[in-house]
Backbone bond lengths (Angstrom), bond angles and torsions (degrees), N, CA, C in turn:
res aa  C-N    CA-C-N  psi(-1)  N-CA   C-N-CA  omega(-1)  CA-C   N-CA-C  phi
1 X - - - 1.486 - - 1.501 110.43 -
2 X 1.286 118.44 129.32 1.433 124.82 177.95 1.549 107.71 -86.03
3 X 1.292 116.19 132.34 1.437 122.10 -171.52 1.559 108.78 -117.80
4 X 1.242 117.99 125.10 1.518 121.51 174.11 1.530 105.50 -85.27
5 X 1.313 114.52 137.55 1.467 122.43 177.93 1.529 108.53 -107.69
6 X 1.318 115.95 112.14 1.452 120.51 -174.78 1.497 114.27 -60.52
7 X 1.302 119.06 -37.82 1.448 123.23 -176.67 1.544 112.66 -71.43
8 X 1.269 119.52 -8.49 1.451 121.60 -174.71 1.525 111.13 -113.01
9 X 1.331 115.11 33.51 1.480 123.37 172.39 1.564 110.98 49.48
10 X 1.320 116.37 52.75 1.418 121.47 174.49 1.494 115.79 82.24
11 X 1.288 118.01 8.39 1.465 119.88 177.57 1.501 109.40 -72.32
12 X 1.336 115.39 155.44 1.439 121.74 -174.37 1.518 108.30 -114.67
13 X 1.349 112.69 133.33 1.469 121.74 -179.30 1.517 108.55 -83.96
14 X 1.325 116.82 124.72 1.473 120.84 -177.75 1.549 108.78 -127.11
15 X 1.302 115.74 136.12 1.468 122.90 177.30 1.544 106.32 -119.84
16 X 1.368 116.73 133.70 1.406 119.94 177.74 1.555 108.78 -156.87
17 X 1.286 116.93 -176.38 1.461 122.03 175.58 1.511 107.62 -116.93
18 X 1.320 115.95 126.56 1.458 121.39 178.78 1.511 107.71 -122.06
19 X 1.312 117.22 121.10 1.488 124.36 179.46 1.532 109.86 51.46
20 X 1.326 116.88 39.84 1.442 122.26 175.81 1.519 116.35 85.99
21 X 1.324 116.61 -4.34 1.478 120.37 -179.42 1.534 109.80 -109.06
22 X 1.321 117.18 140.58 1.432 120.44 176.06 1.527 109.42 -72.27
23 X 1.328 116.60 132.91 1.489 120.58 -178.60 1.540 108.57 -130.71
24 X 1.271 115.58 154.78 1.470 124.91 175.16 1.515 107.48 -134.30
25 X 1.316 116.50 141.23 1.442 119.85 173.43 1.525 110.48 -154.67
26 X 1.333 112.38 164.50 1.475 119.37 174.83 1.535 104.49 -109.71
27 X 1.328 112.93 143.09 1.488 117.73 175.90 1.495 111.29 -152.63
28 X 1.297 115.23 161.28 1.426 120.23 173.67 1.511 110.54 -81.51
29 X 1.303 118.29 154.05 1.463 120.65 -175.41 1.522 111.95 -61.90
30 X 1.336 119.15 -23.34 1.454 121.34 -176.91 1.549 113.18 -91.01
31 X 1.312 118.44 -7.37 1.450 122.36 -174.27 1.551 110.74 -73.32
32 X 1.334 114.90 135.97 1.437 118.35 176.67 1.547 111.07 -81.34
33 X 1.280 114.35 160.61 1.474 120.16 176.26 1.531 109.31 -60.02
34 X 1.340 118.02 -38.85 1.464 122.57 177.47 1.517 109.60 -55.20
35 X 1.335 118.08 -49.16 1.468 120.98 -175.48 1.541 109.67 -64.06
36 X 1.334 118.30 -42.52 1.414 120.74 179.70 1.492 112.48 -65.99
37 X 1.386 117.20 -44.48 1.431 119.46 179.67 1.547 112.32 -60.83
38 X 1.310 117.27 -46.21 1.470 119.17 -177.40 1.535 112.87 -77.49
39 X 1.357 117.81 -52.13 1.422 119.67 -171.65 1.493 114.89 -88.64
40 X 1.293 117.44 -32.31 1.450 121.37 -178.23 1.521 114.57 -90.66
41 X 1.341 117.48 -34.59 1.459 118.71 -173.22 1.534 113.11 -117.35
42 X 1.319 119.89 -4.55 1.446 123.65 173.17 1.539 115.77 80.39
43 X 1.310 116.12 15.56 1.469 119.79 174.14 1.540 110.31 -85.34
44 X 1.336 111.64 75.74 1.486 118.90 -173.04 1.511 114.31 -79.24
45 X 1.336 117.04 -3.81 1.453 120.14 176.13 1.520 110.33 -66.11
46 X 1.311 118.43 -33.44 1.439 123.40 176.49 1.536 106.96 -71.02
47 X 1.323 117.73 119.29 1.484 120.65 -172.57 1.530 112.06 -101.58
48 X 1.312 115.64 147.95 1.481 120.53 170.41 1.511 108.50 -92.93
49 X 1.298 115.24 119.71 1.460 119.38 177.60 1.555 108.44 -108.43
50 X 1.308 115.04 -85.06 1.468 120.10 -176.79 1.529 114.53 -89.27
51 X 1.338 116.15 -27.70 1.450 124.55 -177.10 1.525 111.91 65.28
52 X 1.345 119.15 21.16 1.456 122.23 173.61 1.513 114.28 -139.72
53 X 1.344 116.48 19.49 1.463 119.96 171.58 1.499 115.82 84.55
54 X 1.330 118.65 14.58 1.472 120.41 -175.31 1.494 115.00 -105.82
55 X 1.335 119.21 -10.39 1.455 119.33 -172.05 1.533 114.28 -112.65
56 X 1.293 118.73 -27.16 1.477 122.71 179.63 1.504 114.64 81.87
57 X 1.311 120.18 1.26 1.465 123.12 -178.68 1.543 112.91 -60.25
58 X 1.313 113.71 -27.72 1.466 119.92 -175.02 1.546 112.97 -101.99
59 X 1.376 115.19 18.67 1.441 119.30 -176.26 1.580 112.19 -60.84
60 X 1.323 115.23 136.27 1.450 123.78 173.50 1.530 103.85 -141.28
61 X 1.341 114.67 169.81 1.459 117.89 171.40 1.524 107.79 -105.62
62 X 1.302 116.45 138.36 1.435 123.21 176.32 1.496 108.49 -121.60
63 X 1.316 115.27 112.04 1.464 120.83 -172.65 1.556 109.87 53.53
64 X 1.317 117.19 39.20 1.421 121.64 176.97 1.483 117.08 82.54
65 X 1.321 118.11 -1.85 1.483 124.06 -179.36 1.549 107.77 -104.55
66 X 1.327 114.84 131.92 1.446 121.50 179.30 1.535 108.28 -69.84
67 X 1.375 117.47 127.79 1.416 123.61 176.97 1.540 111.27 -137.93
68 X 1.271 116.50 159.09 1.487 124.06 168.42 1.491 105.73 -86.88
69 X 1.306 118.54 115.85 1.468 122.05 -176.21 1.515 111.83 -68.73
70 X 1.339 117.19 -18.49 1.503 119.14 175.71 1.500 111.80 -71.81
71 X 1.346 117.83 -15.73 1.479 121.61 -177.86 1.571 112.51 -103.25
72 X 1.300 113.56 -1.11 1.514 118.39 179.50 1.493 108.50 -105.47
73 X 1.318 116.82 129.07 1.448 118.70 171.13 1.512 111.94 -72.08
74 X 1.277 119.01 139.53 1.450 122.10 -178.60 1.481 112.37 -58.00
75 X 1.336 119.57 -34.75 1.449 123.22 179.12 1.506 112.00 -63.42
76 X 1.307 118.01 -24.77 1.493 123.38 179.49 1.527 114.27 -69.24
77 X 1.334 117.01 -12.80 1.470 119.00 -176.90 1.542 113.18 -92.82
78 X 1.331 117.22 6.25 1.427 120.19 179.16 1.573 108.98 -52.78
79 X 1.350 115.75 123.99 1.426 120.72 174.63 1.537 113.48 74.69
80 X 1.302 118.87 9.17 1.471 121.36 -174.84 1.528 110.28 -109.53
81 X 1.331 114.72 173.18 1.476 122.26 -179.00 1.527 112.01 -115.93
82 X 1.320 114.15 128.36 1.427 121.52 -178.62 1.538 110.44 -119.90
83 X 1.358 116.19 139.62 1.420 120.71 171.64 1.511 109.63 -122.01
84 X 1.316 114.36 124.88 1.524 119.27 177.52 1.533 106.49 -105.89
85 X 1.295 114.83 178.19 1.455 119.12 178.87 1.522 112.00 -59.22
86 X 1.302 117.56 -30.52 1.478 120.73 178.44 1.513 110.48 -63.74
87 X 1.325 117.24 -23.34 1.464 119.55 -176.16 1.528 112.99 -90.69
88 X 1.384 118.44 4.36 1.413 120.14 -178.82 1.538 113.59 -81.99
89 X 1.283 117.47 -30.27 1.443 121.53 -176.91 1.545 109.86 -56.32
90 X 1.297 116.25 146.48 1.434 120.77 -179.70 1.551 109.14 -106.08
91 X 1.333 117.05 165.80 1.455 121.96 -174.82 1.509 115.11 -47.83
92 X 1.346 116.52 -42.21 1.487 118.48 -175.32 1.535 112.02 -101.37
93 X 1.314 117.21 23.64 1.500 115.37 174.60 1.541 111.11 141.87
94 X 1.286 114.24 -148.93 1.477 122.68 -178.73 1.487 111.25 -75.28
95 X 1.317 117.91 147.22 1.456 121.19 170.54 1.532 106.29 -65.23
96 X 1.317 117.95 151.00 1.476 119.16 179.30 1.510 111.56 -55.42
97 X 1.294 122.19 -33.18 1.450 121.53 175.62 1.510 112.28 -61.52
98 X 1.315 115.00 -45.55 1.483 118.11 177.78 1.541 113.01 -61.75
99 X 1.295 115.49 -41.03 1.431 122.18 178.63 1.576 109.99 -63.46
100 X 1.292 115.49 -45.61 1.466 120.48 -177.74 1.534 110.67 -68.47
101 X 1.277 119.40 -35.26 1.457 123.40 175.50 1.501 110.19 -58.71
102 X 1.396 113.89 -42.81 1.487 117.28 175.74 1.459 112.49 -66.21
103 X 1.310 119.14 -46.99 1.457 124.56 -176.62 1.561 112.64 -62.00
104 X 1.306 114.57 -37.70 1.479 119.29 -179.29 1.560 114.14 -90.84
105 X 1.320 116.66 5.23 1.452 124.96 -177.55 1.558 107.97 49.21
106 X 1.323 113.90 51.84 1.478 121.82 -177.98 1.519 115.59 -87.29
107 X 1.322 115.95 15.58 1.456 119.39 -179.42 1.496 109.04 -143.50
108 X 1.284 115.59 150.05 1.434 121.55 175.46 1.552 111.03 -132.04
109 X 1.340 118.23 -83.48 1.425 118.45 -176.21 1.558 111.03 -72.35
110 X 1.328 118.53 -27.23 1.403 123.38 177.02 1.536 119.00 93.46
111 X 1.297 116.37 -7.42 1.443 119.07 -178.91 1.517 111.51 -65.24
112 X 1.331 116.98 -44.38 1.476 118.82 -177.31 1.559 113.16 -84.89
113 X 1.277 116.05 -16.44 1.497 119.28 -170.37 1.508 113.71 -57.60
114 X 1.340 120.52 -46.42 1.463 120.25 -178.88 1.527 111.84 -59.18
115 X 1.336 115.39 -41.10 1.463 118.66 178.90 1.513 113.54 -66.56
116 X 1.303 116.64 -39.19 1.452 121.17 176.03 1.546 110.96 -65.02
117 X 1.313 117.59 -39.69 1.439 120.33 178.80 1.540 111.05 -64.84
118 X 1.306 116.83 -46.65 1.461 120.10 -178.11 1.538 109.85 -65.43
119 X 1.359 115.34 -40.93 1.491 119.66 -178.44 1.544 108.00 -68.03
120 X 1.293 117.99 -37.98 1.472 121.50 -179.20 1.574 109.70 -67.28
121 X 1.288 114.08 -39.54 1.507 119.13 -178.73 1.543 106.75 -64.70
122 X 1.367 115.76 -44.57 1.484 119.28 178.18 1.520 112.73 -58.18
123 X 1.348 114.82 -40.80 1.443 119.95 176.02 1.519 111.44 -61.97
124 X 1.286 118.00 -49.82 1.495 120.79 -177.31 1.490 111.98 -66.94
125 X 1.318 117.26 -27.48 1.478 120.31 175.45 1.538 110.04 -67.10
126 X 1.330 117.44 -35.96 1.444 121.53 177.50 1.517 114.10 -83.98
127 X 1.342 115.11 -37.19 1.469 121.15 -175.30 1.477 109.02 -138.48
128 X 1.339 119.36 94.81 1.513 119.45 -174.62 1.538 112.05 -76.01
129 X 1.363 118.76 -2.51 1.453 120.97 -179.79 1.523 110.53 -134.40
130 X 1.359 117.19 60.01 1.460 119.71 -176.87 1.516 112.79 -74.00
131 X 1.339 115.69 152.64 1.437 120.51 171.47 1.566 108.61 -83.52
132 X 1.302 116.30 168.52 1.463 118.66 177.88 1.514 110.21 -60.58
133 X 1.330 117.82 -42.01 1.449 122.13 177.81 1.529 110.85 -59.69
134 X 1.317 118.95 -42.44 1.454 121.97 179.53 1.515 110.35 -63.99
135 X 1.307 118.28 -41.33 1.460 123.14 179.46 1.536 108.63 -60.84
136 X 1.316 114.60 -52.10 1.492 119.84 -178.97 1.521 111.93 -58.49
137 X 1.372 115.96 -41.33 1.466 118.09 -178.81 1.572 109.15 -69.12
138 X 1.328 117.22 -43.66 1.437 120.20 -178.10 1.551 112.09 -61.22
139 X 1.321 116.00 -39.70 1.479 121.06 -177.97 1.533 113.63 -87.24
140 X 1.303 117.07 6.95 1.476 119.38 179.99 1.532 113.99 -60.31
141 X 1.330 116.86 -23.56 1.489 120.89 178.32 1.509 112.52 -82.75
142 X 1.340 119.29 1.21 1.425 121.30 179.46 1.542 108.44 -114.66
143 X 1.313 114.95 129.98 1.510 119.56 -176.44 1.520 109.13 -110.81
144 X 1.332 112.66 141.92 1.456 122.73 175.65 1.491 108.49 -128.44
145 X 1.302 118.22 132.53 1.457 121.40 -178.40 1.523 112.11 -104.69
146 X 1.359 116.07 -4.19 1.476 118.01 -171.80 1.546 111.62 -113.66
147 X 1.294 119.82 -44.88 1.502 119.42 -168.63 1.492 114.66 -98.21
148 X 1.354 117.63 -15.83 1.444 117.20 -166.14 1.526 102.80 78.74
149 X 1.312 115.19 -168.35 1.483 117.82 -172.35 1.573 113.44 -118.62
150 X 1.339 116.40 -13.30 1.472 117.75 -172.95 1.515 111.42 -63.52
151 X 1.315 118.96 -44.74 1.461 120.01 178.67 1.509 112.54 -62.00
152 X 1.316 116.18 -37.63 1.507 121.06 178.45 1.489 110.18 -64.97
153 X 1.326 117.69 -46.27 1.456 121.90 179.23 1.548 110.19 -62.16
154 X 1.263 115.62 -43.18 1.534 120.45 -179.76 1.549 107.94 -64.64
155 X 1.306 119.66 -39.66 1.415 120.87 177.84 1.550 113.03 -64.44
156 X 1.332 117.02 -40.72 1.440 121.65 179.33 1.554 110.67 -65.80
157 X 1.350 114.70 -42.60 1.452 117.46 178.15 1.525 113.48 -64.66
158 X 1.358 115.13 -37.85 1.447 120.47 177.66 1.537 110.45 -66.70
159 X 1.303 114.46 -42.72 1.497 118.38 179.38 1.537 110.67 -64.98
160 X 1.315 116.89 -38.25 1.488 118.55 178.38 1.514 108.59 -60.71
161 X 1.339 117.90 -41.41 1.493 119.53 179.60 1.531 109.04 -63.63
162 X 1.293 117.29 -41.75 1.477 121.47 -179.73 1.528 110.39 -64.58
163 X 1.304 118.55 -45.93 1.464 122.44 179.01 1.483 112.23 -62.14
164 X 1.317 118.03 -38.01 1.493 121.57 -179.15 1.564 110.16 -69.77
165 X 1.296 117.82 -31.57 1.479 119.88 -174.03 1.474 113.98 -89.18
């Protein structure tokens, strides 16, 4: 249930789970999940690129489904589970995707990298043994202006192999 809080000038109280932790926040009805994640909750790994759903820099998973957080209203996440790039790391270090992105030099300026990592993780969760074509197709919604895509694709394929073994 979404609850309006009278003392906060029409702001809406939202409860959700972000990266495994229960969170609460107040937001305006018009605020995007991207705005709340970055500005309200400090999850600055999620990047603002185009702010209209075309670049994938703000990719997160919402109940396990890959979404552009700039296109989701924050009030829509009431009672739901979100994973941001900050939630990818594992207990003993980097997620294999993060490690392989480093090893393959799959990042440069860093704006697109969090979105590629989250999207790649969503792919590997659904398909732990993707072909190169499947990786390229899956990541088509994420844009990079610095590296091209070959190093990113190679990193994802290498990470898939690591995760499987």
